[in-house]
C-alpha positions as a printed NumPy array, in Angstrom:
array([[  0.131,  -0.002,   0.135],
       [  0.837,   3.753,  -0.664],
       [  0.129,   4.555,   3.19 ],
       [  3.035,   2.198,   4.275],
       [  6.101,   4.338,   2.377],
       [  4.843,   7.426,   4.305],
       [  4.881,   6.599,   7.819],
       [  7.294,   3.946,   9.515],
       [  4.816,   3.216,  12.27 ],
       [  1.276,   2.274,  11.738],
       [ -0.727,   4.86 ,  13.456],
       [ -4.561,   4.517,  14.572],
       [ -4.977,   1.091,  13.064],
       [ -8.811,   1.016,  13.571],
       [ -9.165,   4.397,  11.697],
       [ -7.214,   2.936,   8.668],
       [ -9.051,  -0.189,   8.118],
       [-12.259,   1.784,   8.816],
       [-11.543,   4.372,   6.139],
       [-10.554,   1.41 ,   3.829],
       [-13.779,  -0.471,   4.425],
       [-15.404,   2.592,   3.317],
       [-13.166,   3.142,   0.651],
       [-14.034,  -0.301,  -0.632],
       [-17.863,  -0.02 ,  -0.2  ],
       [-17.879,   3.2  ,  -2.773],
       [-15.454,   1.339,  -4.64 ],
       [-18.245,  -1.069,  -5.177],
       [-21.006,   1.797,  -6.159],
       [-18.306,   3.298,  -8.075],
       [-18.58 ,   6.33 ,  -5.819],
       [-14.913,   8.288,  -6.114],
       [-12.54 ,   8.732,  -8.977],
       [ -9.63 ,   5.885,  -9.661],
       [ -7.021,   7.928,  -8.523],
       [ -8.76 ,   8.323,  -5.027],
       [ -9.558,   4.634,  -5.155],
       [ -5.905,   3.672,  -5.615],
       [ -4.785,   6.343,  -3.155],
       [ -6.634,   3.763,  -0.593],
       [ -5.38 ,   0.245,  -2.349],
       [ -1.996,  -0.684,  -3.858],
       [  0.322,   1.816,  -5.152],
       [ -0.659,   2.924,  -8.624],
       [ -0.091,  -0.096, -11.005],
       [  2.847,   0.893, -13.862],
       [  3.023,  -3.   , -15.437],
       [  0.755,  -5.534, -17.165],
       [  0.979,  -7.94 , -14.042],
       [  0.852,  -4.74 , -11.221],
       [ -2.397,  -4.399, -13.271],
       [ -3.78 ,  -7.441, -13.209],
       [ -2.641,  -7.708,  -9.67 ],
       [ -5.036,  -4.664,  -8.72 ],
       [ -7.391,  -6.166, -10.564],
       [ -7.886,  -9.412,  -8.452],
       [ -7.491,  -7.886,  -5.01 ],
       [-10.598,  -5.477,  -6.173],
       [-12.315,  -8.35 ,  -7.016],
       [-11.271, -10.31 ,  -3.8  ],
       [-11.946,  -7.774,  -1.76 ],
       [-14.748,  -7.018,  -2.975],
       [-16.173, -10.493,  -2.515],
       [-15.273, -10.165,   0.963],
       [-17.549,  -7.112,   1.63 ],
       [-20.36 ,  -8.479,  -0.118],
       [-19.809, -11.691,   2.476],
       [-19.345,  -9.572,   5.104],
       [-22.161,  -7.569,   4.972],
       [-24.767, -10.33 ,   4.473],
       [-23.851, -12.803,   7.053],
       [-23.405, -10.032,   9.718],
       [-26.779,  -8.974,   8.052],
       [-28.145, -11.677,   8.876],
       [-27.083, -12.481,  12.214],
       [-27.517,  -8.83 ,  13.678],
       [-31.272,  -9.445,  12.034],
       [-31.979, -12.636,  13.65 ],
       [-30.427, -11.05 ,  17.   ],
       [-32.231,  -8.601,  17.092],
       [-36.133,  -9.418,  15.389],
       [-35.92 , -13.113,  17.371],
       [-34.499, -12.159,  20.673],
       [-35.906, -13.829,  23.921],
       [-37.587, -10.669,  24.842],
       [-40.046, -10.993,  21.715],
       [-41.001, -14.859,  22.814],
       [-38.744, -16.252,  20.247],
       [-37.58 , -19.812,  21.612],
       [-34.571, -21.48 ,  19.927],
       [-34.856, -24.237,  17.371],
       [-35.318, -27.553,  17.99 ],
       [-33.588, -28.385,  15.033],
       [-30.569, -27.818,  12.933],
       [-29.75 , -29.625,   9.989],
       [-31.311, -28.405,   6.474],
       [-29.894, -30.457,   3.803],
       [-30.859, -27.802,   1.247],
       [-28.807, -24.823,   3.398],
       [-25.693, -27.564,   3.746],
       [-25.828, -28.077,   0.059],
       [-25.878, -24.104,  -0.609],
       [-23.337, -23.307,   1.449],
       [-20.958, -25.716,  -0.243],
       [-21.947, -24.994,  -3.416],
       [-21.635, -21.332,  -3.639],
       [-18.381, -21.163,  -1.453],
       [-17.18 , -23.654,  -3.879],
       [-18.317, -21.509,  -6.902],
       [-16.725, -18.137,  -5.629],
       [-13.686, -20.039,  -5.375],
       [-13.15 , -21.118,  -8.934],
       [-14.468, -17.591, -10.009],
       [-11.413, -16.188,  -7.933],
       [ -9.004, -19.232,  -8.732],
       [ -8.849, -18.925, -12.601],
       [ -8.03 , -15.236, -13.294],
       [ -5.558, -15.771, -10.094],
       [ -3.793, -19.022, -11.653],
       [ -3.794, -17.255, -15.196],
       [ -1.673, -14.205, -13.468],
       [  0.615, -16.672, -11.328],
       [  1.326, -18.079, -14.937],
       [  2.13 , -15.24 , -16.595],
       [  4.475, -14.078, -13.454],
       [  6.509, -16.72 , -14.002],
       [  7.157, -16.538, -18.235],
       [ 10.121, -14.596, -18.4  ],
       [ 10.559, -15.599, -22.552],
       [ 11.177, -13.441, -25.243],
       [ 12.899, -10.708, -22.352],
       [ 14.351,  -7.931, -24.522],
       [ 17.047,  -7.48 , -21.125],
       [ 17.914,  -9.241, -18.106],
       [ 19.165,  -7.677, -14.837],
       [ 20.942,  -9.617, -12.215],
       [ 19.992,  -8.365,  -8.499],
       [ 21.923,  -9.755,  -5.589],
       [ 21.069,  -8.745,  -2.071],
       [ 24.238,  -8.236,   0.537],
       [ 23.548,  -7.229,   4.551],
       [ 22.702,  -4.241,   3.725],
       [ 22.341,  -3.046,  -0.334],
       [ 21.401,  -4.136,  -4.034],
       [ 24.202,  -5.367,  -6.122],
       [ 23.03 ,  -4.455, -10.39 ],
       [ 24.53 ,  -6.237, -13.464],
       [ 23.398,  -6.017, -16.6  ],
       [ 25.101,  -8.766, -18.348],
       [ 24.4  ,  -7.823, -21.908],
       [ 26.305,  -4.473, -21.058],
       [ 28.521,  -4.72 , -18.833],
       [ 27.658,  -2.991, -16.207],
       [ 27.604,  -3.824, -12.4  ],
       [ 27.438,  -1.815,  -9.63 ],
       [ 26.335,  -1.627,  -5.643],
       [ 23.106,   0.946,  -4.692],
       [ 23.08 ,   2.229,  -1.046],
       [ 21.025,   4.004,   1.315],
       [ 21.355,   7.481,   0.901],
       [ 19.501,   8.914,   3.418],
       [ 21.343,  11.191,   5.124],
       [ 22.489,   9.899,   8.785],
       [ 21.381,  13.443,  10.514],
       [ 17.739,  12.413,   9.626],
       [ 18.317,   8.854,  10.908],
       [ 19.651,  10.484,  13.95 ],
       [ 16.697,  12.572,  14.227],
       [ 19.047,  15.647,  13.783],
       [ 17.386,  16.842,  10.467],
       [ 13.146,  16.609,   9.273],
       [ 12.672,  13.826,   7.624],
       [ 11.546,  14.377,   4.038],
       [  8.712,  12.322,   2.283],
       [ 11.479,   9.853,   0.91 ],
       [ 13.298,   9.084,   4.205],
       [ 14.744,   5.719,   4.263],
       [ 13.742,   5.145,   0.402],
       [ 17.056,   7.251,  -0.854],
       [ 19.994,   5.833,  -2.815],
       [ 23.16 ,   6.63 ,  -4.516],
       [ 22.697,   4.299,  -7.43 ],
       [ 19.237,   3.852,  -8.875],
       [ 18.486,   0.455, -11.212],
       [ 18.002,   2.638, -14.545],
       [ 15.45 ,   0.244, -16.996],
       [ 14.039,   1.186, -20.226],
       [ 10.007,   1.907, -20.414],
       [  7.835,  -0.917, -23.202],
       [ 10.717,  -3.483, -22.982],
       [  9.951,  -7.12 , -20.956],
       [ 12.684,  -7.722, -18.696],
       [ 13.963, -10.186, -16.92 ],
       [ 15.332, -10.464, -13.272],
       [ 16.925, -12.826, -11.64 ],
       [ 17.506, -12.28 ,  -7.918],
       [ 19.671, -13.845,  -5.562],
       [ 21.532, -12.992,  -2.647],
       [ 25.274, -13.712,  -0.791],
       [ 24.27 , -13.592,   2.642],
       [ 21.136, -13.958,   3.889],
       [ 17.166, -14.463,   2.756],
       [ 16.091, -10.69 ,   1.076],
       [ 13.492, -10.258,  -0.762],
       [ 13.428,  -7.601,  -3.971],
       [  9.755,  -5.612,  -3.937],
       [  8.713,  -2.963,  -5.787],
       [  4.691,  -2.623,  -5.517],
       [  4.111,  -0.206,  -8.727],
       [  5.444,  -3.096, -10.683],
       [  3.874,  -5.77 ,  -8.999],
       [  7.318,  -7.881,  -8.359],
       [  8.154,  -9.07 ,  -4.773],
       [ 10.771, -11.914,  -5.077],
       [ 13.05 , -13.333,  -2.769],
       [ 16.565, -13.792,  -2.869],
       [ 17.513, -16.503,  -1.463],
       [ 22.248, -17.585,  -1.822],
       [ 22.535, -20.835,  -3.877],
       [ 19.415, -20.02 ,  -5.684],
       [ 18.44 , -17.576,  -8.707],
       [ 14.623, -16.677,  -9.114],
       [ 13.593, -15.212, -11.76 ],
       [ 10.277, -12.699, -12.73 ],
       [  9.487,  -9.939, -15.267],
       [  8.26 ,  -6.541, -15.613],
       [  7.337,  -4.167, -18.202],
       [  7.292,  -0.588, -17.633],
       [  4.616,   1.431, -19.208],
       [  5.295,   4.851, -17.606],
       [  8.515,   6.476, -17.153],
       [  9.171,   7.564, -13.668],
       [ 10.852,   6.987,  -9.786],
       [  9.261,   4.078,  -8.328],
       [ 10.413,   2.857,  -5.004],
       [ 10.043,  -0.38 ,  -2.58 ],
       [ 12.001,  -2.321,  -0.052],
       [ 13.638,  -5.472,   0.948],
       [ 10.466,  -7.204,   2.958],
       [ 12.309, -10.164,   4.361],
       [ 13.716,  -9.788,   7.69 ],
       [ 17.396,  -9.831,   6.707],
       [ 19.061,  -8.487,  10.175],
       [ 19.751,  -5.261,  11.82 ],
       [ 20.07 ,  -3.165,   8.606],
       [ 16.983,  -4.278,   7.17 ],
       [ 15.208,  -0.952,   7.428],
       [ 18.269,   0.779,   5.575],
       [ 18.038,  -1.234,   2.258],
       [ 15.919,   0.413,  -0.058],
       [ 14.959,   0.071,  -3.947],
       [ 15.027,   2.489,  -6.306],
       [ 14.238,   2.429,  -9.756],
       [ 14.16 ,   5.189, -12.353],
       [ 12.586,   4.17 , -15.54 ],
       [ 13.506,   6.475, -18.886],
       [ 12.793,   6.065, -22.732],
       [ 14.944,   3.747, -25.068],
       [ 17.271,   6.305, -25.734],
       [ 17.963,   7.808, -22.023],
       [ 18.659,   4.163, -21.163],
       [ 21.129,   4.183, -23.888],
       [ 23.209,   7.27 , -23.245],
       [ 23.093,   6.281, -19.379],
       [ 24.342,   2.357, -20.342],
       [ 27.178,   4.456, -22.576],
       [ 27.709,   7.074, -19.466],
       [ 28.233,   3.747, -16.89 ],
       [ 30.46 ,   1.859, -20.033],
       [ 32.626,   4.586, -19.693],
       [ 32.535,   4.669, -16.053],
       [ 33.57 ,   0.784, -15.703],
       [ 36.633,   1.531, -18.034],
       [ 37.791,   4.58 , -15.618],
       [ 37.94 ,   2.967, -12.751],
       [ 40.657,   0.088, -12.135],
       [ 39.593,  -3.117, -11.974],
       [ 36.276,  -2.669, -13.13 ],
       [ 34.582,  -1.695, -10.388],
       [ 32.8  ,   1.631,  -9.909],
       [ 33.065,   2.648,  -6.251],
       [ 30.275,   4.603,  -4.186],
       [ 31.322,   7.342,  -4.514],
       [ 32.681,   7.537,  -8.273],
       [ 35.25 ,   5.886, -10.084],
       [ 38.675,   5.954,  -8.751],
       [ 41.971,   4.877, -10.052],
       [ 43.618,   1.836,  -8.068],
       [ 47.183,   3.076,  -9.496],
       [ 46.851,   6.569,  -8.164],
       [ 48.259,   8.08 ,  -4.975],
       [ 45.831,   9.64 ,  -2.516],
       [ 46.63 ,  12.091,   0.414],
       [ 45.439,  11.88 ,   3.534],
       [ 42.474,  14.426,   3.424],
       [ 41.488,  12.382,   0.159],
       [ 40.928,   9.226,   1.5  ],
       [ 39.706,  10.749,   5.259],
       [ 37.017,  12.184,   3.079],
       [ 35.951,   8.827,   1.173],
       [ 36.562,   6.586,   3.57 ],
       [ 33.603,   8.264,   5.563],
       [ 31.492,   7.722,   2.949],
       [ 32.155,   4.435,   2.278],
       [ 31.858,   3.927,   6.581],
       [ 28.92 ,   5.075,   6.666],
       [ 27.104,   3.231,   3.983],
       [ 28.806,   0.068,   4.038],
       [ 30.079,  -0.341,   8.631],
       [ 27.837,   2.34 ,  10.365],
       [ 25.304,  -0.131,  10.786],
       [ 27.139,  -2.359,  12.835],
       [ 29.556,  -0.756,  14.071],
       [ 27.632,   3.083,  14.155],
       [ 28.415,   6.39 ,  13.588],
       [ 30.24 ,   6.757,  16.218],
       [ 32.64 ,   3.668,  16.153],
       [ 30.785,   2.504,  19.298],
       [ 29.996,  -0.6  ,  18.052],
       [ 27.018,  -2.536,  20.008],
       [ 28.182,  -4.724,  23.351],
       [ 28.066,  -8.26 ,  22.945],
       [ 27.313,  -7.872,  19.095],
       [ 29.61 ,  -5.348,  16.982],
       [ 33.085,  -4.405,  18.47 ],
       [ 33.837,  -1.194,  19.231],
       [ 36.622,   0.628,  16.905],
       [ 38.324,   2.854,  19.259],
       [ 40.845,   1.505,  20.626],
       [ 41.173,   1.356,  24.768],
       [ 37.519,   0.48 ,  24.782],
       [ 36.245,  -3.053,  26.642],
       [ 34.643,  -5.336,  24.549],
       [ 33.211,  -8.809,  25.949],
       [ 31.086, -11.161,  23.364],
       [ 30.851, -15.025,  22.575],
       [ 34.298, -16.532,  23.078],
       [ 34.233, -17.496,  19.562],
       [ 34.477, -14.115,  18.616],
       [ 36.514, -13.556,  20.597],
       [ 39.305, -15.373,  20.059],
       [ 38.856, -13.76 ,  16.148],
       [ 40.149, -10.789,  17.891],
       [ 42.405, -11.557,  19.795],
       [ 44.312, -13.782,  16.722],
       [ 44.085, -10.848,  14.51 ],
       [ 45.618,  -8.489,  17.318],
       [ 42.47 ,  -6.298,  17.848],
       [ 41.453,  -7.457,  21.598],
       [ 43.923,  -7.92 ,  24.387],
       [ 43.825, -10.329,  26.497],
       [ 41.944,  -8.616,  29.457],
       [ 39.258,  -7.235,  26.644],
       [ 40.693,  -3.878,  25.641],
       [ 40.31 ,  -3.04 ,  22.041],
       [ 43.167,  -1.66 ,  20.249],
       [ 44.416,  -1.32 ,  16.354],
       [ 45.528,  -4.037,  15.157],
       [ 48.616,  -4.423,  11.956],
       [ 47.139,  -2.516,   9.002],
       [ 47.671,  -6.025,   7.185],
       [ 45.384,  -7.863,   9.48 ],
       [ 42.86 ,  -4.723,   9.296],
       [ 42.67 ,  -4.977,   5.505],
       [ 42.389,  -8.573,   5.66 ],
       [ 39.59 ,  -8.313,   7.747],
       [ 37.668,  -5.761,   5.832],
       [ 38.411,  -7.584,   2.547],
       [ 37.608, -11.283,   3.403],
       [ 35.224, -10.88 ,   6.85 ],
       [ 35.605, -13.002,   9.8  ],
       [ 34.264, -16.677,   9.902],
       [ 32.025, -17.547,  12.151],
       [ 31.08 , -13.551,  13.305],
       [ 28.909, -11.045,  11.344],
       [ 31.743,  -9.488,  10.131],
       [ 30.928,  -9.991,   6.344],
       [ 33.527, -10.146,   3.079],
       [ 33.623,  -6.757,   1.327],
       [ 36.264,  -7.97 ,  -1.735],
       [ 33.025,  -8.698,  -3.552],
       [ 31.309,  -5.606,  -2.867],
       [ 34.043,  -2.442,  -2.386],
       [ 37.252,  -1.682,  -4.782],
       [ 40.801,  -0.965,  -3.693],
       [ 39.949,   2.517,  -3.355],
       [ 37.209,   1.777,  -1.261],
       [ 38.734,   0.004,   0.963],
       [ 41.653,   1.75 ,   1.581],
       [ 39.789,   4.42 ,   2.047],
       [ 37.446,   3.256,   4.976],
       [ 40.131,   1.323,   6.902],
       [ 42.62 ,   4.743,   6.746],
       [ 39.392,   6.493,   8.06 ],
       [ 39.002,   3.987,  11.104],
       [ 42.794,   3.77 ,  12.195],
       [ 42.363,   8.173,  12.105],
       [ 38.975,   8.335,  13.651],
       [ 36.961,   7.506,  17.027],
       [ 40.205,   8.778,  19.115],
       [ 42.472,   6.432,  17.268],
       [ 45.8  ,   8.481,  16.083],
       [ 48.424,   6.219,  14.179],
       [ 49.044,   7.974,  11.318],
       [ 48.562,   5.687,   8.968],
       [ 47.443,   6.104,   4.885],
       [ 46.559,   3.266,   3.379],
       [ 47.141,   3.13 ,  -0.755],
       [ 44.842,   1.469,  -3.263],
       [ 47.907,  -0.604,  -4.112],
       [ 48.324,  -1.983,  -1.234],
       [ 45.087,  -3.038,  -1.594],
       [ 45.371,  -4.654,  -4.551],
       [ 48.369,  -6.693,  -3.581],
       [ 46.738,  -8.084,  -0.848],
       [ 43.946,  -9.158,  -3.361]])
C-alpha cells in the first residue's frame, strides 16, 4: 500500500481499517475517482502484472465485503428480530439439506471464480521468455548489487538518506529511508527479466508499482519480469527480515525512455573502463594506481564507512556491546568466546578485553575477507581497492584513534 511509505509506524489501525472499508464500499458502488480509489489501495500499477494483481485484489476484496455484509446482516437481524424478550424460542432442529448444499456449492463457485484469473496471473508472472534485457540482482547485508550481463555494467546501490535524519537531528523528508546513491535504471516499453539471488542471508526484492516481489536466496536464482509502461521513479524495499540493517536497504528504480537508457549505458560503460579493476565505487570512478592524500582518503573513507559499516559499528564507532566491537582503541568489548578469540588472533583485542588497532595488513584482510563465524562479512566483492583503502585509513584515524596510517589502493590490490 502506498500508505506504508509515508510513515514508518502505523498509527490508528482501526481508523485505517474503517476508512479502507468505506473506500471499498464506495468502490463497489462506483463512487469516487480512480485516483482516489488507488490512494486507499495498492500503489498505482505501471506494469501488466501489477494491473492484474490490482484487479484481482479489488475483486477479492469486493467479494469479502459482500460476504461480510450478508453474513453479519443476517446475524444482527436474527439477534434483534428473534430475541428472547419478544417470546422467540430456540429452534429444535439444526439440520437442513438445502442449506448444507448451498453453503458448500456457493463457496466452491466463489473459489473457482477467483482461482481462474489468479492462476492465469501466476502463470504469466513466471513467464520470463522473450525478454529484451536481463538484470541480475544480488542482495547483501544491507545493499543491492545490480548487474547488466549484456551491457557489462555492475554497481551497488546503497542507502543515501542523510545520517542526520536517521539520528533525528534533521527533519525527515517524504522519501526517508527510500533514497539511494545509484538507482536501478530501466527502459520503458521493454520486457525485462530479473535474476535474483543473495550473497549472505535471505532478502526479498519488492517494488509494489511493478507487482514484483521475489525472494533473494543464497545459492538459488529466482526469476521474475516486468514491463514498465510509464517513465518515472519507483521505490520499494527489502521485505524479508535480514538483520539489524533490514530497514536500510531500499530499492529505487528510474524508468526512462529507451533513448535515455542507451545514453545511460554508454556513460556507465565509460565509468567502468575508467575505474581500475572494473569496479565502480560508491563515490564515483577512482583509480587503483593513483596516490591519494590523507585528506582524500579520510573524506572518501567516511562516506564508505557510513554506507557500509555504520549499521553495525555505529556512526560513532562505538559498536554494539556483545555483538559488534567498537573501533576506538582502549574500549572494552565482551562477546561470545569464539568472536573474542578471532579478534585476539588478529591482534585487535588484548587478553583483558580492551580493543586495540592491530596490524594494518590484518585490518585490510578483515575488511576484504570478513571473519568466519562472526557477523563480519567479506567486502572484497562489494568495495573497490580505493574504497577499502579509504575506509581502513578512516577507521585508523578516527574515533579517538591516532595511528597516522595511510593506506593506498595499490596496497589493497597487492593483498587481493
